[in-house]
KEFIVO-229742 format. One record per residue: residue number from 1; x, z, y of N, C-alpha, C, O in turn; residue in three letters. Coordinates in Angstrom, 2 decimals. Each point is the difference from the previous one (the first is absolute). Example, Ala and Ser with C-alpha at 12.3 -4.5 7.8 and 13.67 -1.06 7.14 Angstrom:
% KEFIVO-229742
[1 [13.19 7.80 -5.69] [-0.89 0.00 1.19] [0.90 0.00 1.20] [1.04 0.66 -0.02] ALA] [2 [-1.39 -1.38 1.07] [0.82 0.06 1.19] [-0.77 0.73 1.09] [0.51 0.17 1.11] SER] 
This chain:
% KEFIVO-229742
[1 [-15.94 57.14 43.99] [-0.64 -0.51 1.21] [0.34 0.93 1.15] [-0.14 1.22 -0.10] UNK] [2 [0.58 -1.81 1.21] [0.27 0.81 1.18] [-1.31 0.42 0.64] [-1.06 -0.57 -0.27] UNK] [3 [1.15 1.57 1.12] [-1.22 0.55 0.60] [-0.72 -0.99 0.89] [-1.22 0.06 0.15] UNK] [4 [2.00 -1.02 0.46] [-0.64 -0.93 0.93] [-0.41 -1.32 -0.67] [-0.45 -0.91 0.69] UNK] [5 [0.59 0.78 -2.03] [-0.39 -1.23 -0.72] [-1.42 0.15 -0.54] [-0.41 1.05 -0.50] UNK] [6 [-0.30 -2.14 0.63] [-1.33 -0.04 -0.60] [0.13 -0.44 -1.44] [1.03 -0.58 -0.37] UNK] [7 [-2.04 0.84 -0.46] [0.06 -0.47 -1.40] [0.21 -1.51 -0.12] [0.68 -0.46 -0.91] UNK] [8 [-1.25 -0.31 1.83] [0.16 -1.45 -0.05] [1.44 -0.38 0.27] [0.55 -0.88 -0.67] UNK] [9 [0.08 1.54 1.64] [1.39 -0.30 0.31] [0.92 0.38 -1.15] [0.96 -0.70 -0.30] UNK] [10 [-1.27 1.81 -0.32] [0.80 0.44 -1.15] [-0.13 -1.00 -1.15] [0.97 -0.31 -0.69] UNK] [11 [-2.21 -0.18 0.49] [-0.22 -0.98 -1.07] [0.76 -1.28 0.28] [0.60 -0.58 -0.91] UNK] [12 [-0.62 0.12 2.16] [0.72 -1.23 0.35] [1.50 0.16 -0.19] [0.68 -0.93 -0.43] UNK] [13 [-0.18 2.10 0.76] [1.43 0.26 -0.18] [0.40 -0.04 -1.47] [1.03 -0.57 -0.37] UNK] [14 [-1.87 1.18 -0.47] [0.26 -0.02 -1.44] [-0.10 -1.42 -0.55] [0.80 -0.41 -0.84] UNK] [15 [-1.79 -0.34 1.31] [-0.19 -1.38 -0.46] [1.18 -0.88 0.40] [0.46 -0.83 -0.78] UNK] [16 [0.04 1.03 2.02] [1.14 -0.79 0.45] [1.24 0.30 -0.85] [0.74 -0.91 -0.38] UNK] [17 [-0.55 2.18 0.08] [1.15 0.38 -0.82] [-0.12 -0.59 -1.41] [0.99 -0.46 -0.57] UNK] [18 [-2.20 0.47 0.01] [-0.22 -0.56 -1.33] [0.22 -1.50 0.00] [0.55 -0.56 -0.95] UNK] [19 [-0.99 -0.11 2.03] [0.18 -1.44 0.10] [1.48 -0.36 0.08] [0.45 -0.95 -0.64] UNK] [20 [0.29 1.72 1.43] [1.44 -0.25 0.10] [0.69 0.20 -1.34] [0.88 -0.77 -0.38] UNK] [21 [-1.28 1.81 -0.33] [0.60 0.26 -1.32] [-0.35 -1.12 -0.98] [0.83 -0.42 -0.80] UNK] [22 [-2.09 -0.06 0.89] [-0.42 -1.10 -0.88] [0.80 -1.26 0.29] [0.42 -0.70 -0.93] UNK] [23 [-0.19 0.41 2.21] [0.79 -1.17 0.36] [1.43 0.13 -0.50] [0.60 -0.97 -0.46] UNK] [24 [-0.06 2.17 0.56] [1.36 0.23 -0.47] [0.09 -0.18 -1.52] [0.96 -0.58 -0.51] UNK] [25 [-1.98 1.08 -0.20] [-0.01 -0.14 -1.46] [-0.14 -1.47 -0.39] [0.63 -0.45 -0.96] UNK] [26 [-1.47 -0.29 1.70] [-0.15 -1.43 -0.29] [1.30 -0.74 0.24] [0.38 -0.87 -0.79] UNK] [27 [0.32 1.21 1.86] [1.28 -0.66 0.29] [1.03 0.32 -1.08] [0.76 -0.86 -0.43] UNK] [28 [-0.77 2.11 0.00] [0.93 0.41 -1.06] [-0.34 -0.71 -1.31] [0.89 -0.43 -0.73] UNK] [29 [-2.19 0.30 0.45] [-0.44 -0.69 -1.22] [0.41 -1.47 0.02] [0.45 -0.54 -1.01] UNK] [30 [-0.61 -0.10 2.18] [0.39 -1.40 0.12] [1.49 -0.17 -0.16] [0.46 -0.96 -0.62] UNK] [31 [0.31 1.89 1.18] [1.46 -0.06 -0.12] [0.42 0.13 -1.46] [0.91 -0.69 -0.46] UNK] [32 [-1.58 1.59 -0.27] [0.31 0.17 -1.43] [-0.36 -1.26 -0.79] [0.73 -0.39 -0.91] UNK] [33 [-1.87 -0.23 1.27] [-0.39 -1.24 -0.67] [1.04 -1.10 0.24] [0.39 -0.71 -0.92] UNK] [34 [0.05 0.59 2.18] [1.01 -1.01 0.33] [1.29 0.26 -0.77] [0.65 -0.93 -0.47] UNK] [35 [-0.29 2.20 0.36] [1.22 0.34 -0.72] [-0.11 -0.35 -1.48] [0.94 -0.50 -0.60] UNK] [36 [-2.11 0.77 0.02] [-0.23 -0.33 -1.41] [0.08 -1.51 -0.21] [0.59 -0.47 -0.98] UNK] [37 [-1.20 -0.29 1.91] [0.04 -1.46 -0.11] [1.42 -0.53 0.10] [0.37 -0.93 -0.72] UNK] [38 [0.43 1.51 1.62] [1.39 -0.43 0.13] [0.81 0.30 -1.25] [0.80 -0.81 -0.46] UNK] [39 [-1.04 2.00 -0.09] [0.70 0.38 -1.24] [-0.39 -0.93 -1.14] [0.85 -0.44 -0.78] UNK] [40 [-2.17 0.12 0.68] [-0.46 -0.91 -1.05] [0.58 -1.39 0.18] [0.39 -0.65 -0.97] UNK] [41 [-0.32 0.19 2.23] [0.57 -1.33 0.26] [1.49 -0.02 -0.34] [0.49 -0.97 -0.58] UNK] [42 [0.21 2.04 0.94] [1.43 0.08 -0.33] [0.21 -0.01 -1.51] [0.92 -0.64 -0.51] UNK] [43 [-1.78 1.37 -0.20] [0.11 0.06 -1.45] [-0.25 -1.37 -0.63] [0.68 -0.39 -0.95] UNK] [44 [-1.68 -0.34 1.49] [-0.31 -1.33 -0.52] [1.15 -0.97 0.29] [0.36 -0.82 -0.84] UNK] [45 [0.20 0.92 2.05] [1.13 -0.87 0.35] [1.21 0.29 -0.88] [0.71 -0.91 -0.42] UNK] [46 [-0.49 2.19 0.17] [1.12 0.39 -0.87] [-0.21 -0.53 -1.42] [0.93 -0.47 -0.64] UNK] [47 [-2.17 0.57 0.17] [-0.32 -0.50 -1.34] [0.24 -1.50 -0.09] [0.61 -0.48 -0.96] UNK] [48 [-1.08 -0.28 1.97] [0.18 -1.45 -0.01] [1.48 -0.37 0.10] [0.47 -0.92 -0.67] UNK] [49 [0.26 1.64 1.52] [1.42 -0.28 0.16] [0.76 0.28 -1.30] [0.90 -0.75 -0.38] UNK] [50 [-1.28 1.83 -0.29] [0.64 0.34 -1.27] [-0.29 -1.06 -1.06] [0.89 -0.39 -0.75] UNK] [51 [-2.15 -0.07 0.69] [-0.36 -1.04 -0.96] [0.74 -1.29 0.29] [0.47 -0.68 -0.91] UNK] [52 [-0.37 0.33 2.21] [0.70 -1.22 0.38] [1.48 0.08 -0.34] [0.58 -0.96 -0.51] UNK] [53 [0.02 2.10 0.78] [1.42 0.17 -0.31] [0.24 -0.03 -1.51] [1.00 -0.53 -0.47] UNK] [54 [-1.94 1.12 -0.29] [0.12 -0.01 -1.46] [-0.11 -1.43 -0.53] [0.75 -0.40 -0.89] UNK] [55 [-1.70 -0.37 1.45] [-0.16 -1.39 -0.42] [1.23 -0.83 0.37] [0.45 -0.85 -0.77] UNK] [56 [0.09 1.10 1.97] [1.19 -0.73 0.43] [1.18 0.31 -0.91] [0.76 -0.89 -0.39] UNK] [57 [-0.61 2.17 0.05] [1.10 0.39 -0.89] [-0.16 -0.62 -1.37] [0.96 -0.47 -0.61] UNK] [58 [-2.20 0.48 0.12] [-0.27 -0.60 -1.32] [0.26 -1.50 0.03] [0.61 -0.56 -0.91] UNK] [59 [-1.10 -0.09 1.97] [0.18 -1.45 0.11] [1.48 -0.35 0.09] [0.45 -0.97 -0.62] UNK] [60 [0.31 1.74 1.39] [1.43 -0.27 0.14] [0.72 0.16 -1.34] [0.91 -0.76 -0.32] UNK] [61 [-1.36 1.75 -0.45] [0.66 0.29 -1.27] [-0.21 -1.12 -1.02] [0.90 -0.29 -0.79] UNK] [62 [-2.08 -0.33 0.80] [-0.30 -0.99 -1.03] [0.00 -1.43 0.52] [-0.23 -0.94 -0.77] UNK] [63 [0.48 0.76 2.07] [-0.09 -1.34 0.56] [0.99 -0.97 -0.63] [-0.38 -1.09 -0.41] UNK] [64 [1.66 1.49 0.32] [1.00 -0.89 -0.58] [-0.29 -0.26 -1.46] [0.11 -1.14 -0.48] UNK] [65 [-0.48 2.20 -0.24] [-0.33 -0.16 -1.42] [-1.19 -0.94 -0.16] [-0.01 -0.85 -0.89] UNK] [66 [-0.99 1.01 1.77] [-1.18 -0.87 -0.07] [0.35 -1.44 0.27] [-0.50 -0.90 -0.69] UNK] [67 [1.35 0.66 1.68] [0.40 -1.38 0.31] [0.75 -0.63 -1.16] [-0.17 -1.18 -0.29] UNK] [68 [1.00 1.97 -0.37] [0.73 -0.53 -1.16] [-0.97 -0.40 -1.12] [0.21 -1.00 -0.68] UNK] [69 [-1.26 1.79 0.51] [-0.97 -0.30 -1.05] [-0.86 -1.22 0.34] [-0.57 -0.63 -0.90] UNK] [70 [0.46 0.28 2.19] [-0.78 -1.17 0.36] [0.58 -1.26 -0.61] [-0.73 -0.94 -0.32] UNK] [71 [2.04 0.91 0.15] [0.64 -1.16 -0.64] [-0.47 -0.12 -1.43] [-0.24 -1.11 -0.49] UNK] [72 [0.11 2.24 -0.19] [-0.50 0.00 -1.38] [-1.44 -0.50 -0.03] [-0.37 -0.81 -0.85] UNK] [73 [-0.45 1.30 1.79] [-1.40 -0.42 0.05] [-0.11 -1.50 0.28] [-0.83 -0.68 -0.60] UNK] [74 [1.66 0.17 1.50] [-0.02 -1.44 0.31] [0.39 -0.83 -1.22] [-0.60 -1.04 -0.27] UNK] [75 [1.61 1.50 -0.46] [0.46 -0.73 -1.18] [-1.09 -0.05 -1.06] [-0.23 -1.05 -0.61] UNK] [76 [-0.43 2.18 0.38] [-1.10 0.03 -0.98] [-1.14 -0.92 0.43] [-0.56 -0.72 -0.82] UNK] [77 [0.23 0.75 2.11] [-1.10 -0.83 0.50] [0.31 -1.49 -0.17] [-0.87 -0.78 -0.39] UNK] [78 [2.11 0.40 0.69] [0.37 -1.42 -0.16] [-0.03 -0.40 -1.47] [-0.42 -1.11 -0.33] UNK] [79 [0.87 1.99 -0.53] [0.00 -0.32 -1.43] [-1.41 -0.16 -0.52] [-0.27 -0.89 -0.81] UNK] [80 [-0.64 1.74 1.26] [-1.37 -0.07 -0.48] [-0.77 -1.15 0.63] [-1.01 -0.45 -0.54] UNK] [81 [1.49 -0.04 1.69] [-0.67 -1.14 0.65] [0.28 -1.30 -0.73] [-0.72 -0.98 0.20] UNK] [82 [1.74 0.94 -1.03] [0.34 -1.19 -0.78] [-0.93 -0.10 -1.19] [-0.18 0.99 -0.71] UNK] [83 [-0.43 -2.16 0.44] [-0.90 -0.14 -1.14] [0.71 0.34 -1.32] [1.13 -0.42 -0.23] UNK] [84 [-1.82 1.18 -0.63] [0.58 0.40 -1.29] [-0.99 -0.31 -1.12] [-0.42 0.89 -0.75] UNK] [85 [0.05 -2.14 0.64] [-0.93 -0.40 -1.05] [0.79 -0.27 -1.28] [0.82 -0.92 -0.07] UNK] [86 [-1.09 1.72 -0.93] [0.71 -0.15 -1.27] [-0.82 0.65 -1.11] [-0.68 1.00 0.22] UNK] [87 [0.76 -1.58 -1.39] [-0.68 0.57 -1.16] [0.86 1.05 -0.69] [-0.45 0.68 -0.92] UNK] [88 [1.69 -0.55 1.38] [0.91 0.96 -0.61] [-0.44 1.42 0.34] [0.00 0.37 1.17] UNK] [89 [-0.40 0.44 -2.16] [-0.46 1.36 0.28] [1.08 0.88 0.62] [-0.30 0.91 0.77] UNK] [90 [1.55 -1.18 -1.10] [1.09 0.79 0.57] [0.07 -0.22 1.52] [0.15 0.95 0.76] UNK] [91 [-0.25 -2.23 -0.34] [0.03 -0.30 1.42] [-1.22 0.58 0.71] [0.10 0.52 1.11] UNK] [92 [-1.26 -0.62 -1.76] [-1.21 0.56 0.60] [0.14 1.51 0.21] [-0.35 0.52 1.06] UNK] [93 [0.87 0.16 -2.06] [0.19 1.45 0.12] [1.02 0.33 1.09] [-0.12 1.01 0.70] UNK] [94 [1.12 -1.87 -0.56] [1.01 0.21 1.03] [-0.61 -0.11 1.39] [0.29 0.80 0.89] UNK] [95 [-1.16 -1.80 -0.72] [-0.67 -0.19 1.28] [-0.91 1.18 0.30] [-0.03 0.50 1.13] UNK] [96 [-0.71 -0.05 -2.14] [-0.87 1.16 0.18] [0.82 1.22 0.40] [-0.42 0.78 0.86] UNK] [97 [1.56 -0.62 -1.46] [0.88 1.12 0.34] [0.49 -0.08 1.44] [0.08 1.02 0.68] UNK] [98 [0.24 -2.23 -0.23] [0.43 -0.17 1.39] [-1.14 0.32 0.96] [0.22 0.62 1.05] UNK] [99 [-1.44 -1.04 -1.40] [-1.15 0.29 0.86] [-0.24 1.50 0.09] [-0.29 0.52 1.08] UNK] [100 [0.43 0.18 -2.22] [-0.18 1.45 0.00] [1.09 0.69 0.81] [-0.25 0.99 0.68] UNK] [101 [1.46 -1.54 -0.77] [1.11 0.56 0.77] [-0.24 -0.15 1.50] [0.23 0.93 0.78] UNK] [102 [-0.69 -2.12 -0.38] [-0.28 -0.22 1.42] [-1.11 0.93 0.48] [0.09 0.56 1.09] UNK] [103 [-1.13 -0.39 -1.90] [-1.10 0.88 0.38] [0.49 1.44 0.14] [-0.37 0.70 0.94] UNK] [104 [1.20 -0.26 -1.89] [0.53 1.37 0.06] [0.87 0.18 1.24] [-0.02 1.06 0.63] UNK] [105 [0.79 -2.09 -0.29] [0.86 0.07 1.18] [-0.84 0.11 1.27] [0.31 0.80 0.88] UNK] [106 [-1.36 -1.60 -0.78] [-0.87 0.06 1.17] [-0.72 1.34 0.09] [-0.19 0.53 1.10] UNK] [107 [-0.20 0.04 -2.25] [-0.62 1.33 -0.01] [0.98 1.06 0.49] [-0.37 0.91 0.74] UNK] [108 [1.63 -1.04 -1.15] [1.03 0.93 0.46] [0.21 -0.13 1.51] [0.19 0.99 0.70] UNK] [109 [-0.22 -2.23 -0.21] [0.11 -0.23 1.43] [-1.13 0.72 0.75] [0.23 0.72 0.96] UNK] [110 [-1.47 -0.94 -1.44] [-1.16 0.60 0.65] [0.08 1.52 0.00] [-0.31 0.64 1.00] UNK] [111 [0.73 -0.08 -2.12] [0.10 1.46 -0.12] [0.96 0.59 1.02] [-0.20 1.11 0.49] UNK] [112 [1.24 -1.86 -0.17] [1.02 0.48 0.92] [-0.16 -0.54 1.42] [0.93 0.07 0.81] UNK] [113 [-2.12 -0.60 -0.51] [-0.30 -0.42 1.36] [0.48 -1.38 0.37] [-0.01 -0.37 1.18] UNK] [114 [0.43 -0.42 -2.17] [0.47 -1.36 0.27] [-1.12 -0.98 -0.35] [-0.30 -0.21 -1.17] UNK] [115 [-0.32 -0.36 2.20] [-1.17 -0.85 -0.21] [0.33 -1.47 0.27] [0.69 -0.34 0.97] UNK] [116 [-1.21 -0.51 -1.84] [0.24 -1.44 0.14] [-0.87 -0.57 1.11] [-1.17 0.36 0.15] UNK] [117 [1.75 -1.27 0.63] [-0.73 -0.75 1.02] [-0.11 -1.44 -0.49] [0.97 -0.75 0.04] UNK] [118 [-2.14 0.38 -0.50] [-0.22 -1.30 -0.62] [-1.28 -0.60 0.57] [-1.04 0.03 -0.67] UNK] [119 [1.08 -0.58 1.88] [-1.22 -0.49 0.66] [-0.66 -1.14 -0.78] [0.67 -0.86 -0.57] UNK] [120 [-1.99 0.89 0.56] [-0.77 -1.04 -0.67] [0.02 -1.29 0.82] [0.23 0.03 1.21] UNK] [121 [-0.48 -1.13 -1.86] [-0.06 -1.28 0.68] [-1.10 0.03 1.05] [-1.13 0.39 -0.30] UNK] [122 [1.44 -0.78 1.51] [-0.97 0.00 1.08] [0.04 1.26 0.85] [-0.61 0.04 1.06] UNK] [123 [1.32 0.99 -1.53] [0.10 1.23 0.78] [0.78 -0.26 1.29] [0.94 -0.80 0.01] UNK] [124 [-1.33 1.46 1.06] [0.63 -0.23 1.29] [1.45 0.48 -0.03] [0.31 1.07 -0.52] UNK] [125 [0.57 -1.89 1.09] [1.41 0.36 0.08] [0.16 1.27 0.83] [-0.53 0.11 1.11] UNK] [126 [1.25 0.86 -1.66] [0.23 1.28 0.67] [1.50 0.17 0.25] [0.75 0.24 -0.94] UNK] [127 [-0.30 -0.37 2.19] [1.43 0.09 0.28] [0.59 1.37 -0.31] [1.22 0.16 -0.05] UNK] [128 [-2.08 0.85 -0.15] [0.49 1.33 -0.35] [0.36 0.10 -1.48] [0.74 0.90 -0.40] UNK] [129 [-1.25 -1.83 -0.41] [0.23 0.08 -1.44] [0.50 -1.30 -0.62] [0.50 0.00 -1.13] UNK] [130 [-0.63 -1.10 1.84] [0.34 -1.30 -0.57] [1.16 -0.65 0.75] [0.22 0.25 1.18] UNK] [131 [0.52 -1.08 -1.91] [1.05 -0.83 0.59] [-0.34 -1.45 -0.30] [-0.03 -0.41 -1.16] UNK] [132 [-0.25 -0.38 2.21] [-0.33 -1.41 -0.19] [1.28 -0.80 -0.19] [0.80 -0.12 0.93] UNK] [133 [-0.58 -0.42 -2.12] [1.21 -0.76 -0.26] [-0.21 -1.49 0.27] [0.96 -0.75 0.17] UNK] [134 [-2.22 0.33 -0.15] [-0.32 -1.39 0.36] [-1.47 -0.08 0.33] [-0.78 0.90 -0.33] UNK] [135 [0.40 -1.99 0.97] [-1.41 -0.25 0.27] [-0.34 -1.43 -0.38] [0.81 -0.92 0.12] UNK] [136 [-2.04 0.76 -0.59] [-0.45 -1.31 -0.48] [-1.43 -0.23 0.47] [-0.76 0.96 0.15] UNK] [137 [0.38 -2.21 0.09] [-1.41 -0.29 0.28] [-0.82 0.21 -1.27] [0.49 -0.24 -1.10] UNK] [138 [-1.72 0.68 1.26] [-0.83 0.28 -1.17] [-1.45 -0.37 0.29] [-0.49 0.16 1.11] UNK] [139 [-0.17 -0.67 -2.15] [-1.44 -0.28 0.09] [-0.80 1.12 -0.66] [-1.23 -0.04 -0.02] UNK] [140 [1.92 1.05 -0.52] [-0.67 1.11 -0.68] [0.09 1.30 0.80] [-0.87 0.86 -0.12] UNK] [141 [1.91 -0.72 0.93] [0.23 1.23 0.76] [0.14 -0.35 1.47] [0.69 -0.96 0.36] UNK] [142 [-1.34 1.73 0.49] [0.08 -0.25 1.44] [1.35 0.45 0.54] [0.73 0.74 -0.65] UNK] [143 [-0.41 -1.21 1.85] [1.28 0.34 0.63] [0.17 1.52 0.08] [-0.93 0.72 0.37] UNK] [144 [2.12 -0.26 -0.72] [0.27 1.43 0.04] [-0.31 0.73 -1.28] [0.21 1.21 -0.08] UNK] [145 [-0.71 -1.92 -0.93] [-0.30 0.62 -1.28] [1.12 -0.23 -1.00] [0.77 -0.95 0.12] UNK] [146 [-0.68 1.83 -1.10] [1.02 -0.10 -1.04] [-0.42 -1.04 -1.03] [-1.09 0.07 -0.56] UNK] [147 [1.96 -1.05 0.31] [-0.26 -1.01 -1.01] [0.54 0.44 -1.35] [-0.66 -0.15 -1.03] UNK] [148 [1.86 0.70 1.04] [0.66 0.36 -1.26] [0.99 1.14 0.24] [0.62 0.08 1.06] UNK] [149 [-0.48 0.79 -2.05] [0.99 1.07 0.04] [1.20 -0.44 -0.83] [-0.12 -0.21 -1.21] UNK] [150 [1.27 0.08 1.85] [1.21 -0.39 -0.72] [0.69 1.21 -0.62] [0.64 -0.10 -1.05] UNK] [151 [-0.77 1.23 1.71] [0.59 1.24 -0.53] [-0.80 1.18 0.58] [-0.12 0.11 1.22] UNK] [152 [-0.42 0.76 -2.07] [-0.77 1.13 0.53] [0.88 0.97 0.78] [1.20 0.11 -0.25] UNK] [153 [-1.81 0.58 1.18] [0.71 1.02 0.74] [-0.31 1.38 -0.55] [-0.80 0.14 -0.93] UNK] [154 [1.44 0.87 1.50] [-0.22 1.37 -0.47] [0.02 0.96 1.18] [0.75 -0.15 0.96] UNK] [155 [-1.60 1.15 -1.08] [-0.14 1.05 0.99] [0.30 1.33 -0.68] [-0.58 0.31 -1.05] UNK] [156 [1.48 0.48 1.64] [0.39 1.28 -0.59] [-0.50 1.14 0.88] [0.54 0.24 1.08] UNK] [157 [-1.57 0.45 -1.56] [-0.55 1.15 0.72] [-0.32 -0.34 1.45] [0.30 0.76 0.93] UNK] [158 [-0.93 -1.92 -0.75] [-0.40 -0.41 1.34] [1.08 -0.68 0.80] [-0.22 -0.33 1.17] UNK] [159 [1.39 0.12 -1.76] [1.10 -0.65 0.70] [0.35 -1.31 -0.71] [0.28 -0.01 -1.20] UNK] [160 [-0.30 -1.08 1.95] [0.29 -1.31 -0.59] [1.48 -0.07 -0.38] [0.88 0.21 0.84] UNK] [161 [-0.61 -0.51 -2.13] [1.40 -0.17 -0.40] [0.30 -1.46 -0.33] [1.16 -0.40 -0.08] UNK] [162 [-2.22 -0.40 -0.12] [0.19 -1.44 -0.15] [-1.31 -0.72 0.29] [-1.01 0.27 -0.65] UNK] [163 [1.01 -1.19 1.63] [-1.24 -0.73 0.28] [-0.28 -1.03 -1.09] [0.92 -0.47 -0.67] UNK] [164 [-2.18 0.13 0.51] [-0.38 -1.05 -0.93] [0.40 -1.36 0.58] [-0.34 -0.30 1.14] UNK] [165 [1.05 -0.50 -1.92] [0.39 -1.34 0.44] [-1.16 -0.96 -0.29] [-0.40 -0.18 -1.15] UNK] [166 [-0.13 -0.45 2.20] [-1.21 -0.79 -0.16] [0.11 -1.36 0.67] [0.81 -0.22 0.90] UNK] [167 [-1.65 -0.69 -1.39] [-0.21 -1.30 0.64] [-1.29 0.11 0.80] [-1.02 0.46 -0.52] UNK] [168 [1.06 -0.87 1.78] [-1.14 0.18 0.90] [-0.58 -1.35 0.41] [0.74 -0.97 0.19] UNK] [169 [-2.05 0.92 -0.05] [-0.68 -1.22 0.44] [0.37 -0.29 1.45] [-0.11 0.86 0.87] UNK] [170 [0.54 -2.09 -0.63] [0.45 -0.40 1.34] [-1.18 -0.20 0.95] [-1.15 -0.08 -0.42] UNK] [171 [1.47 0.00 1.70] [-1.01 -0.27 1.01] [-0.66 -1.34 -0.28] [0.66 -0.99 -0.30] UNK] [172 [-1.98 0.99 0.40] [-0.75 -1.22 -0.27] [-0.55 -0.08 -1.40] [-0.73 -0.93 -0.33] UNK] [173 [1.06 1.91 -0.53] [-0.55 0.02 -1.36] [-1.51 0.17 0.08] [-0.52 0.66 0.89] UNK] [174 [-0.18 -1.27 -1.85] [-1.46 -0.10 0.10] [-0.74 0.84 -1.02] [-1.21 -0.17 -0.17] UNK] [175 [1.89 1.08 -0.53] [-0.67 0.82 -1.00] [-0.83 1.09 0.63] [-0.13 0.08 1.22] UNK] [176 [-0.43 0.78 -2.09] [-0.81 1.11 0.48] [0.88 1.00 0.73] [1.20 0.10 -0.26] UNK] [177 [-1.82 0.64 1.18] [0.73 0.97 0.80] [0.65 1.06 -0.87] [-0.58 0.41 -1.00] UNK] [178 [1.78 0.05 1.38] [0.69 1.03 -0.77] [-0.74 1.32 0.05] [-0.63 0.34 1.00] UNK] [179 [0.70 0.41 -2.09] [-0.64 1.31 -0.06] [0.91 1.04 0.60] [1.21 -0.22 0.11] UNK] [180 [-1.79 1.35 0.27] [0.80 1.10 0.55] [-0.22 0.13 1.49] [-0.64 -0.84 0.63] UNK] [181 [1.20 1.93 -0.06] [-0.18 0.30 1.41] [0.92 -0.84 0.87] [0.99 -0.56 -0.47] UNK] [182 [-1.33 0.50 1.70] [0.89 -0.68 0.94] [-0.73 -1.09 0.75] [-0.98 -0.56 -0.50] UNK] [183 [1.43 0.27 1.67] [-0.61 -1.03 0.82] [0.46 -1.36 -0.45] [1.19 -0.22 -0.26] UNK] [184 [-2.15 -0.72 0.18] [0.35 -1.35 -0.44] [0.88 -0.70 1.02] [0.69 -0.96 -0.33] UNK] [185 [-0.72 1.43 1.59] [0.79 -0.66 1.02] [1.40 0.55 0.12] [0.82 -0.56 0.75] UNK] [186 [-0.51 1.63 -1.46] [1.32 0.62 0.12] [1.04 -0.79 -0.77] [-0.31 -0.66 -0.99] UNK] [187 [1.53 0.73 1.47] [1.11 -0.66 -0.69] [0.28 0.72 -1.31] [0.39 1.17 0.04] UNK] [188 [-0.57 -1.80 -1.21] [0.18 0.70 -1.27] [1.43 0.38 -0.27] [0.27 0.82 -0.87] UNK] [189 [0.68 -1.41 1.62] [1.41 0.30 -0.25] [0.58 0.89 1.10] [1.22 0.10 0.15] UNK] [190 [-2.10 0.53 0.62] [0.46 0.84 1.10] [0.85 1.14 -0.53] [-0.27 0.57 -1.05] UNK] [191 [1.31 -0.25 1.82] [0.87 1.11 -0.40] [-0.76 1.30 0.11] [-0.94 0.11 0.79] UNK] [192 [1.34 0.90 -1.60] [-0.63 1.30 0.04] [1.08 1.05 0.01] [1.19 -0.30 -0.17] UNK] [193 [-1.61 1.55 0.38] [0.96 1.08 0.17] [0.42 0.63 -1.31] [0.88 0.85 0.01] UNK] [194 [-1.48 -1.23 -1.15] [0.32 0.64 -1.27] [1.38 -0.37 -0.48] [0.39 -1.17 0.03] UNK] [195 [0.36 2.17 -0.48] [1.35 -0.24 -0.48] [-0.05 -0.80 -1.30] [-0.72 0.36 -0.93] UNK] [196 [1.47 -1.44 0.87] [0.08 -0.78 -1.22] [-1.18 -0.91 -0.24] [-0.10 -0.62 -1.06] UNK] [197 [-0.81 0.54 2.00] [-1.18 -0.82 -0.22] [0.34 -1.47 0.11] [1.03 -0.38 0.56] UNK] [198 [-1.92 -0.45 -1.12] [0.23 -1.44 0.03] [-0.56 -0.61 1.26] [0.01 0.64 1.06] UNK] [199 [-0.48 -1.86 -1.16] [-0.63 -0.62 1.13] [0.55 -1.37 0.34] [-0.77 -0.92 0.27] UNK] [200 [2.07 0.77 -0.29] [0.57 -1.27 0.43] [0.07 -0.99 -1.14] [-0.07 0.37 -1.18] UNK] [201 [0.21 -1.64 1.54] [0.18 -1.03 -1.00] [1.47 -0.07 -0.39] [0.87 -0.13 0.86] UNK] [202 [-0.60 0.22 -2.14] [1.37 -0.09 -0.50] [0.25 -1.45 -0.41] [-0.44 -0.44 -1.06] UNK] [203 [1.13 -0.29 1.89] [0.22 -1.43 -0.24] [1.05 -0.24 -1.08] [0.21 -1.14 -0.41] UNK] [204 [0.44 2.20 -0.04] [1.01 -0.16 -1.06] [-0.65 -0.11 -1.37] [0.67 -0.40 -0.95] UNK] [205 [-1.97 0.75 0.81] [-0.66 -0.01 -1.29] [-0.21 -1.44 -0.46] [-0.55 -0.23 -1.07] UNK] 
C-alpha cells in the first residue's frame, strides 16, 4: 500500500486485480473446453469416416460375389415355389434338403450384410427399394400398395444392389390403404436420388 492510499482504496485495487484474474481464468477455461469439444468432434468424425470407408471397402469386395449368388437364391426360390406333393420319401427328403439349403444361404447372406427386400402385400411402394414392373387395379390393395413380389430385392450393407420387382395397385384401386410411411398424395413412382433404385414402370415385363 502506498502512503497516500486508504485501506478501502487498497482493498478495491486488490479486488479489481482478483476480478481481472478470475475473468482471465474463466476465458482460458472456456477456450480449453471448446478445444476439447473440437477434438472430440474430430475424433467422432474420424471414427465415422473410418467405419464408412471400411463398410464401402467390404461392400465393394463382396458386391459382385453377392450378385452372382442372387441367381442361385432365385433358382432355389423358384424350385421351391413349385408344388412338390408326392408320397415318395426320396422326393420329400430332396425337397427338405432344398429348403434347408435355401435357409442356410439366406443366413449366410444376413451374416455378410446382404438383406432380402421382400415387401408384404399391401405395403406402400418404396421407390428407394422397389421396382414397379407393372400395375393392376385391385380391390384388396389401395393405389400405391404392393400387390405381389415377382422377385425379391437385396440390400448390401445399406446399399441397394437389386430392387424388389413388384406389381403395384393402380390408381383407383379400392383396397385398404398401403402400410408404411409416405404421403398418400405423393407420386409412388417418383424418381429418387439413390443409385440403382427402382421406381419406374418397366413396360418390358
